[in-house]
C-alpha positions as semicolon CSV with decimal commas, in nm:
position;residue;x (nm);y (nm);z (nm)
1;M;-1,090;1,698;3,013
2;S;-0,956;1,956;3,260
3;K;-0,647;2,148;3,200
4;Q;-0,471;1,961;3,507
5;G;-0,588;1,618;3,336
6;K;-0,472;1,718;2,984
7;R;-0,115;1,800;3,152
8;L;-0,114;1,470;3,338
9;L;-0,209;1,290;3,008
10;W;0,082;1,437;2,824
11;I;0,331;1,386;3,100
12;V;0,241;1,014;3,103
13;L;0,255;1,008;2,711
14;G;0,589;1,185;2,714
15;F;0,732;0,932;2,961
16;V;0,638;0,630;2,753
17;L;0,758;0,776;2,434
18;W;1,080;0,885;2,610
19;M;1,131;0,522;2,760
20;G;1,061;0,357;2,416
21;L;1,290;0,587;2,236
22;E;1,580;0,572;2,496
23;S;1,572;0,197;2,497
24;A;1,553;0,149;2,107
25;M;1,825;0,419;2,046
26;A;2,051;0,270;2,308
27;A;2,105;-0,041;2,100
28;D;2,419;-0,095;1,901
29;W;2,273;-0,001;1,559
30;G;2,586;-0,129;1,383
31;A;2,496;-0,469;1,483
32;V;2,271;-0,716;1,313
33;L;1,948;-0,675;1,473
34;P;1,703;-0,978;1,514
35;P;1,418;-1,004;1,274
36;P;1,115;-0,807;1,370
37;G;0,834;-0,978;1,532
38;G;0,450;-0,950;1,596
39;D;0,291;-0,676;1,383
40;F;0,622;-0,508;1,292
41;Q;0,743;-0,683;0,980
42;P;0,941;-0,434;0,774
43;A;1,149;-0,584;0,483
44;A;1,531;-0,555;0,516
45;T;1,531;-0,367;0,170
46;P;1,524;0,003;0,093
47;F;1,198;0,169;0,140
48;R;1,174;0,259;-0,208
49;E;1,099;-0,095;-0,295
50;T;0,737;-0,044;-0,143
51;L;0,684;0,269;-0,363
52;C;0,425;0,183;-0,626
53;L;0,170;0,403;-0,832
54;G;-0,148;0,304;-1,009
55;V;-0,100;0,459;-1,366
56;K;-0,371;0,575;-1,589
57;F;-0,204;0,577;-1,927
58;S;-0,482;0,317;-2,060
59;Q;-0,739;0,562;-1,939
60;G;-0,614;0,897;-2,085
61;E;-0,313;0,967;-1,903
62;P;-0,078;1,130;-2,149
63;L;0,269;0,938;-2,223
64;A;0,455;1,272;-2,154
65;S;0,359;1,178;-1,787
66;L;0,598;0,903;-1,773
67;S;0,879;1,126;-1,684
68;N;0,672;1,197;-1,360
69;L;0,755;0,846;-1,246
70;S;1,121;0,911;-1,221
71;E;1,060;1,244;-1,065
72;L;0,848;1,074;-0,796
73;G;1,087;0,811;-0,721
74;V;0,851;0,529;-0,807
75;R;0,959;0,163;-0,797
76;W;0,645;-0,011;-0,915
77;V;0,367;0,069;-1,136
78;R;0,020;-0,098;-1,171
79;D;-0,057;-0,106;-1,539
80;N;-0,224;-0,339;-1,790
81;V;-0,360;-0,437;-2,129
82;G;-0,703;-0,573;-2,114
83;W;-0,798;-0,936;-2,216
84;S;-1,019;-0,809;-2,503
85;I;-0,724;-0,623;-2,643
86;M;-0,473;-0,928;-2,615
87;E;-0,730;-1,148;-2,777
88;P;-0,961;-0,969;-3,009
89;T;-1,069;-1,297;-3,160
90;A;-1,090;-1,626;-2,981
91;G;-0,769;-1,815;-2,979
92;Q;-0,580;-1,536;-3,184
93;F;-0,350;-1,355;-2,948
94;L;-0,148;-1,044;-3,015
95;S;0,210;-1,164;-3,078
96;H;0,337;-0,851;-2,905
97;F;0,211;-0,575;-2,664
98;P;0,025;-0,272;-2,828
99;N;0,272;-0,001;-2,910
100;D;0,161;0,255;-2,640
101;F;0,217;-0,018;-2,373
102;Q;0,543;-0,123;-2,525
103;Q;0,659;0,247;-2,504
104;R;0,557;0,239;-2,147
105;L;0,743;-0,090;-2,083
106;D;1,062;0,048;-2,242
107;Y;1,035;0,336;-2,000
108;Y;0,985;0,111;-1,696
109;K;1,285;-0,102;-1,803
110;A;1,523;0,185;-1,855
111;H;1,426;0,342;-1,524
112;G;1,432;0,034;-1,296
113;I;1,050;0,030;-1,245
114;G;0,872;-0,316;-1,209
115;V;0,503;-0,375;-1,327
116;V;0,209;-0,511;-1,120
117;F;0,021;-0,636;-1,417
118;M;-0,359;-0,650;-1,378
119;L;-0,502;-0,915;-1,555
120;A;-0,859;-0,792;-1,647
121;Y;-1,145;-0,811;-1,732
122;G;-1,393;-1,020;-1,916
123;N;-1,371;-1,054;-2,294
124;Q;-1,717;-1,014;-2,448
125;K;-1,538;-0,940;-2,792
126;A;-1,389;-1,289;-2,848
127;Y;-1,636;-1,479;-2,615
128;P;-1,965;-1,328;-2,652
129;N;-2,229;-1,433;-2,410
130;T;-2,529;-1,610;-2,536
131;P;-2,859;-1,746;-2,395
132;E;-2,706;-2,087;-2,403
133;N;-2,371;-1,954;-2,252
134;P;-2,453;-1,643;-2,057
135;T;-2,113;-1,663;-1,877
136;H;-1,889;-1,725;-2,178
137;S;-1,719;-1,380;-2,140
138;V;-1,561;-1,478;-1,818
139;N;-1,466;-1,837;-1,885
140;A;-1,162;-1,961;-1,697
141;S;-0,976;-2,137;-1,983
142;G;-1,002;-1,842;-2,211
143;F;-0,867;-1,599;-1,911
144;S;-0,572;-1,842;-1,835
145;R;-0,465;-1,840;-2,190
146;Y;-0,450;-1,458;-2,168
147;A;-0,254;-1,479;-1,850
148;A;0,001;-1,725;-2,000
149;Q;0,029;-1,487;-2,314
150;V;0,096;-1,177;-2,089
151;A;0,336;-1,372;-1,869
152;G;0,547;-1,479;-2,180
153;L;0,547;-1,132;-2,312
154;M;0,643;-0,986;-1,980
155;K;0,913;-1,234;-1,908
156;A;1,067;-1,155;-2,251
157;S;1,057;-0,796;-2,193
158;G;1,310;-0,824;-1,906
159;V;1,088;-0,595;-1,667
160;P;1,028;-0,713;-1,307
161;F;0,658;-0,821;-1,274
162;V;0,382;-0,983;-1,066
163;L;0,059;-1,076;-1,223
164;E;-0,270;-0,972;-1,033
165;I;-0,563;-1,196;-1,127
166;W;-0,871;-0,963;-1,201
167;N;-0,958;-0,640;-1,020
168;E;-1,209;-0,657;-0,730
169;P;-1,401;-0,941;-0,876
170;H;-1,689;-0,908;-0,627
171;N;-1,752;-0,546;-0,803
172;D;-1,738;-0,692;-1,139
173;A;-1,885;-0,936;-1,405
174;I;-1,812;-1,233;-1,214
175;L;-2,026;-1,174;-0,939
176;Q;-2,297;-1,034;-1,155
177;K;-2,296;-1,328;-1,391
178;F;-2,249;-1,618;-1,125
179;G;-2,431;-1,461;-0,815
180;G;-2,374;-1,526;-0,463
181;H;-2,303;-1,323;-0,162
182;W;-2,118;-1,001;-0,239
183;Q;-1,865;-1,054;0,035
184;G;-1,795;-1,417;-0,060
185;K;-1,971;-1,603;0,193
186;A;-2,027;-1,982;0,109
187;P;-2,219;-2,076;-0,088
188;S;-2,108;-1,827;-0,363
189;P;-2,094;-1,936;-0,731
190;W;-1,895;-1,628;-0,820
191;V;-1,630;-1,736;-0,559
192;D;-1,612;-2,078;-0,712
193;Q;-1,557;-1,918;-1,061
194;Y;-1,308;-1,696;-0,943
195;I;-1,096;-1,989;-0,785
196;K;-1,142;-2,169;-1,102
197;I;-0,988;-1,886;-1,298
198;T;-0,719;-1,866;-1,040
199;Q;-0,641;-2,229;-1,059
200;E;-0,616;-2,243;-1,444
201;S;-0,416;-1,924;-1,456
202;V;-0,163;-2,049;-1,211
203;R;-0,128;-2,384;-1,409
204;A;-0,096;-2,198;-1,742
205;V;0,166;-1,932;-1,605
206;K;0,370;-2,168;-1,397
207;A;0,406;-2,385;-1,699
208;I;0,610;-2,079;-1,860
209;D;0,810;-2,008;-1,557
210;P;0,736;-2,151;-1,209
211;A;0,897;-1,849;-1,053
212;I;0,647;-1,601;-1,182
213;K;0,440;-1,459;-0,900
214;L;0,057;-1,425;-0,929
215;L;-0,158;-1,256;-0,679
216;T;-0,526;-1,300;-0,600
217;D;-0,721;-0,959;-0,568
218;D;-1,013;-0,807;-0,408
219;D;-1,070;-0,485;-0,231
220;M;-1,239;-0,642;0,080
221;W;-1,048;-0,792;0,359
222;I;-1,323;-1,066;0,399
223;V;-1,339;-1,193;0,046
224;H;-0,968;-1,303;0,078
225;Y;-1,083;-1,526;0,378
226;W;-1,356;-1,684;0,148
227;F;-1,114;-1,735;-0,132
228;L;-0,884;-1,937;0,105
229;E;-1,188;-2,132;0,247
230;A;-1,287;-2,205;-0,136
231;G;-0,942;-2,377;-0,209
232;L;-0,699;-2,097;-0,352
233;P;-0,396;-2,306;-0,522
234;K;-0,093;-2,308;-0,304
235;E;0,108;-2,185;-0,584
236;I;-0,006;-1,828;-0,558
237;A;0,242;-1,576;-0,416
238;G;-0,018;-1,394;-0,220
239;F;-0,293;-1,142;-0,215
240;A;-0,371;-0,794;-0,356
241;V;-0,579;-0,587;-0,124
242;H;-0,748;-0,238;-0,152
243;P;-0,802;-0,127;0,204
244;Y;-1,008;0,173;0,112
245;N;-1,158;0,331;0,423
246;A;-1,256;0,693;0,343
247;P;-1,272;0,929;0,509
248;A;-1,108;0,754;0,795
249;N;-0,734;0,781;0,847
250;P;-0,486;0,506;0,732
251;E;-0,426;0,379;1,065
252;Y;-0,785;0,262;1,071
253;T;-0,992;-0,012;0,890
254;A;-1,335;0,031;0,731
255;V;-1,458;-0,263;0,920
256;A;-1,466;-0,347;1,283
257;Y;-1,398;-0,654;1,511
258;D;-1,754;-0,753;1,507
259;T;-1,881;-0,649;1,191
260;D;-2,188;-0,882;1,109
261;W;-2,104;-0,945;0,738
262;T;-1,737;-1,074;0,819
263;R;-1,873;-1,333;1,048
264;P;-1,764;-1,616;1,130
265;F;-1,431;-1,427;1,073
266;N;-1,274;-1,131;1,273
267;V;-1,060;-0,949;1,040
268;V;-0,927;-0,687;1,243
269;D;-0,853;-0,640;1,632
270;Q;-1,080;-0,443;1,862
271;D;-0,883;-0,133;1,801
272;R;-0,975;-0,151;1,410
273;S;-0,613;-0,107;1,333
274;F;-0,481;-0,148;0,988
275;R;-0,189;-0,343;1,109
276;S;-0,406;-0,590;1,280
277;A;-0,602;-0,652;0,938
278;V;-0,268;-0,733;0,785
279;R;-0,146;-0,966;1,055
280;R;-0,487;-1,155;1,067
281;L;-0,496;-1,206;0,685
282;R;-0,126;-1,317;0,668
283;D;-0,188;-1,553;0,952
284;Q;-0,506;-1,700;0,782
285;G;-0,326;-1,737;0,468
286;K;-0,032;-1,908;0,631
287;A;-0,275;-2,158;0,807
288;K;-0,451;-2,239;0,495
289;L;-0,144;-2,240;0,236
290;G;0,133;-2,367;0,446
291;Y;0,338;-2,058;0,397
292;T;0,348;-1,715;0,447
293;P;0,168;-1,529;0,182
294;E;0,298;-1,188;0,040
295;I;0,048;-0,912;0,079
296;W;0,034;-0,622;-0,196
297;I;-0,176;-0,315;-0,176
298;T;-0,254;-0,246;-0,544
299;E;-0,508;0,056;-0,458
300;W;-0,541;0,290;-0,166
301;G;-0,624;0,639;-0,187
302;W;-0,876;0,901;-0,083
303;P;-1,124;1,101;-0,285
304;L;-1,109;1,487;-0,291
305;E;-1,336;1,783;-0,325
306;G;-1,669;1,705;-0,259
307;A;-1,690;1,317;-0,360
308;K;-1,843;1,080;-0,127
309;G;-1,608;1,033;0,175
310;S;-1,387;1,307;0,051
311;I;-1,123;1,469;0,273
312;P;-0,941;1,810;0,222
313;E;-0,621;1,810;0,025
314;S;-0,430;1,925;0,331
315;T;-0,555;1,596;0,515
316;L;-0,459;1,379;0,220
317;V;-0,117;1,514;0,196
318;A;-0,069;1,387;0,560
319;Y;-0,222;1,060;0,488
320;L;-0,015;0,971;0,205
321;P;0,320;0,921;0,373
322;R;0,158;0,771;0,677
323;T;-0,002;0,503;0,454
324;Y;0,319;0,396;0,299
325;I;0,506;0,390;0,626
326;L;0,233;0,207;0,805
327;A;0,217;-0,037;0,519
328;A;0,597;-0,099;0,501
329;A;0,593;-0,140;0,893
330;A;0,319;-0,405;0,866
331;G;0,534;-0,604;0,579
332;I;0,334;-0,489;0,282
333;K;0,550;-0,575;-0,004
334;A;0,452;-0,276;-0,209
335;T;0,174;-0,016;-0,198
336;C;0,015;0,132;-0,515
337;W;-0,123;0,485;-0,455
338;F;-0,442;0,540;-0,635
339;S;-0,378;0,708;-0,860
340;S;-0,123;0,900;-1,062
341;Y;-0,393;1,091;-1,271
342;D;-0,774;1,168;-1,239
343;A;-0,876;1,012;-1,557
344;V;-1,215;0,871;-1,518
345;D;-1,225;0,773;-1,187
346;G;-1,267;1,107;-1,011
347;L;-1,051;1,344;-0,796
348;M;-0,813;1,081;-0,672
349;G;-0,494;1,151;-0,884
350;L;-0,159;1,300;-0,776
351;T;-0,212;1,506;-1,112
352;R;-0,529;1,661;-1,230
353;N;-0,653;1,591;-1,589
354;N;-0,515;1,935;-1,685
355;G;-0,162;1,842;-1,606
356;Q;-0,136;2,025;-1,272
357;H;0,009;1,851;-0,983
358;R;-0,154;1,823;-0,651
359;Q;0,009;1,889;-0,323
360;T;-0,002;1,513;-0,283
361;Y;0,244;1,475;-0,571
362;F;0,487;1,668;-0,378
363;A;0,415;1,487;-0,069
364;Y;0,505;1,138;-0,259
365;Q;0,817;1,301;-0,391
366;T;0,930;1,427;-0,054
367;M;0,865;1,080;0,109
368;A;1,063;0,919;-0,174
369;R;1,361;1,162;-0,136
370;Q;1,356;1,149;0,254
371;L;1,326;0,747;0,291
372;G;1,371;0,580;-0,043
373;D;1,718;0,480;0,025
374;M;1,671;0,409;0,368
375;I;1,559;0,078;0,556
376;L;1,280;0,098;0,810
377;L;1,439;-0,009;1,132
378;S;1,214;0,014;1,426
379;Q;0,904;0,167;1,565
380;L;0,949;0,385;1,865
381;A;0,613;0,491;1,930
382;G;0,268;0,361;1,878
383;A;0,345;-0,012;1,877
384;D;0,090;-0,051;2,170
385;H;-0,170;0,193;2,027
386;P;-0,133;0,162;1,655
387;A;-0,470;0,349;1,554
388;S;-0,411;0,646;1,787
389;G;-0,184;0,892;1,942
390;I;0,185;0,942;1,845
391;Q;0,350;0,725;1,592
392;G;0,721;0,728;1,542
393;F;0,948;0,521;1,321
394;V;1,318;0,525;1,272
395;F;1,502;0,452;0,924
396;T;1,844;0,387;0,876
397;G;2,072;0,439;0,583
398;A;2,432;0,548;0,442
399;R;2,383;0,896;0,576
400;G;2,267;0,815;0,921
401;R;1,930;0,767;1,071
402;K;1,615;0,943;1,045
403;L;1,298;0,978;1,279
404;V;0,954;1,005;1,127
405;V;0,695;1,113;1,361
406;W;0,322;1,231;1,365
407;S;-0,001;1,253;1,564
408;V;-0,294;1,030;1,454
409;E;-0,553;1,277;1,572
410;G;-0,364;1,575;1,453
411;A;-0,309;1,714;1,809
412;A;-0,017;1,956;1,825
413;P;0,231;1,830;2,092
414;Y;0,593;1,904;2,086
415;L;0,904;1,677;2,052
416;S;1,181;1,804;2,270
417;V;1,527;1,762;2,146
418;P;1,893;1,785;2,307
419;A;1,980;2,151;2,386
420;N;2,333;2,075;2,274
421;E;2,253;1,893;1,946
422;K;2,369;2,134;1,661
423;T;2,295;1,900;1,348
424;I;1,917;1,868;1,378
425;E;1,739;1,878;1,050
426;A;1,369;1,863;1,002
427;V;1,132;1,898;0,715
428;D;0,766;1,876;0,664
429;V;0,555;1,665;0,454
430;L;0,637;1,895;0,138
431;G;1,003;1,910;0,198
432;K;1,010;2,262;0,362
433;P;1,231;2,305;0,670
434;V;1,061;2,297;0,989
435;A;1,154;2,574;1,256
436;L;1,281;2,486;1,591
437;D;1,139;2,677;1,875
438;T;1,218;2,695;2,247
439;S;0,993;2,587;2,526
440;V;0,964;2,799;2,847
441;Q;1,180;2,543;3,002
442;G;1,451;2,638;2,748
443;R;1,439;2,324;2,544
444;R;1,447;2,305;2,169
445;R;1,134;2,136;2,036
446;I;0,953;2,048;1,709
447;K;0,595;2,086;1,697
448;L;0,408;1,782;1,557
449;G;0,077;1,728;1,394
450;A;-0,118;1,516;1,157
451;A;0,149;1,535;0,878
452;P;0,466;1,339;0,932
453;V;0,787;1,528;1,014
454;Y;1,121;1,395;0,898
455;I;1,406;1,443;1,141
456;S;1,758;1,373;1,116
457;G;2,082;1,440;1,312
458;T;2,370;1,279;1,499
459;W;2,161;1,288;1,806
460;L;1,981;0,986;1,671
461;D;2,310;0,803;1,718
462;A;2,278;0,790;2,076
463;P;2,019;0,731;2,360
464;L;1,758;1,016;2,341
465;D;1,644;1,248;2,629
466;I;1,313;1,304;2,474
467;G;0,960;1,423;2,574
468;V;0,631;1,498;2,427
469;N;0,424;1,784;2,554
470;Y;0,200;2,077;2,470
C-alpha cells in the first residue's frame, strides 16, 4: 500500500473509532443501560468472576503455590480428584477427599475461590477391562456414582463449584474403546457412550441437589454440536470448551466457516472470529435445549519456546488479557487459563517447574488488579471487525471508568487524548506506566500495539475527541 493509501486508511479508521467512542461516551453512564445484544453479552458482574486458572497440584505443582492464587486475583480454579482415586475398589468410595485435595479445598474456601471440578477419567483399577467386557473402565453407571460422591462432598465443603463431565473425551479412552468419527459425526458409538455417561451422571447428581451445575466437555467446537444432536439431557447447565488455536491470536478460531469436517454445521462466521463461534454454539444449544446454556472455557493457552504452535513469551503476554476480555465480552461464564504451572504438559504454565514466574504471571496479575472489581460496560471499537484492527472496551467501577485498547495485528497507531485532560493514567500489560507523547499537531497521544493498554481518567466521563493515527 502506498504512503498516501496508508494515511487515508488510518484517517478512515480514526473517524470510525472516534464516532463509536463519542456516541458511546455521550450516554448517561449513571442510568441503567439496556441489556447488551448480539455478540456482546457480558455479565453484569465484576470481571473477576470470569478469572479461572487451571491448577496442576495433582501433577506436581507444590502446595506452596496456593498463595499465588490470591496474588493473581483468581476467582475459580479447575482442579480434580480422579475416579480411580475416589473409588479404588468397585463400590467402595472414599468417604472424604484425599488430604492434599482437602488442603487445597480449605484454601479455596478461605479465599473465596470456586472450583470447576473435572470428573475424569476411566477407572481401570476398580473396573478392569476384560475380553468379555473391554469397555468396563468407562462404564456409565460407575462414573455416575463417582460424580454423585464428588457432588456430595463438594456440597458439604461449602466451596462454590460446578462439575465438568470428563475432559476432552474425543482425545481419550471413550473414543478409543467405542470408536466412531473423531469429531463426533454420527454414527459415532463413542458419542453415544458419552451421552449415556452424561445422562446417568446428571440423574445421580441432581438427586443430591437439583441446583448443582454440570457441564459437558470437549475441546472442539464441532463436537458439542454432535453431542446436542445425540440427545444431551436438558438438565445440563452448559458446555465447557477448549478453543485452542495456536499459534493464531485469540480473536481468531482454529476452524473456518467452510471447514470440511465440521459439515453440515458452520461453527464460525466467515471472519473466523472467536465471538462468532461462541454465539453460534450458544444459539445451537438454545435451539436444542430450550434455554440459553452457559459456556465455560476450562482450558485455553499457547505453548512457548519451541513446542508445536509455540509463540514468543512477549506475544503471549499480549494474548492473555485479550483472551479474558474477549471471552467476557462474548458472555463466557469463566475462562480457565492453561495453566498455573508447567508440570507434565510442556511450557504453558504461568510458573516454571523451578518456581520462576513467567511474564504471563504478571500479565494475569496486572489484568486482575486493573479490571477485577470493574464491570465490562461496552465495546467501543471492533464490534464490526472482531478478528482484526483496533479493539477497545470500556469497564466501569467505583473509581470511574477504564478503557482497554489494543491492535490485533500489532500495528502501532496512536490514541489521541484531550489536550486539557490532566488526570490521564495509562499502564501497560505488566502494570508499568505508559508515557504520553505529543504529535506534530500538538496533541497528546498513547501508542498502541498488540498488548492491551489500560487507560483511566476523568476524560472517560464525557464525550471523547479521539483519533487513531500513525
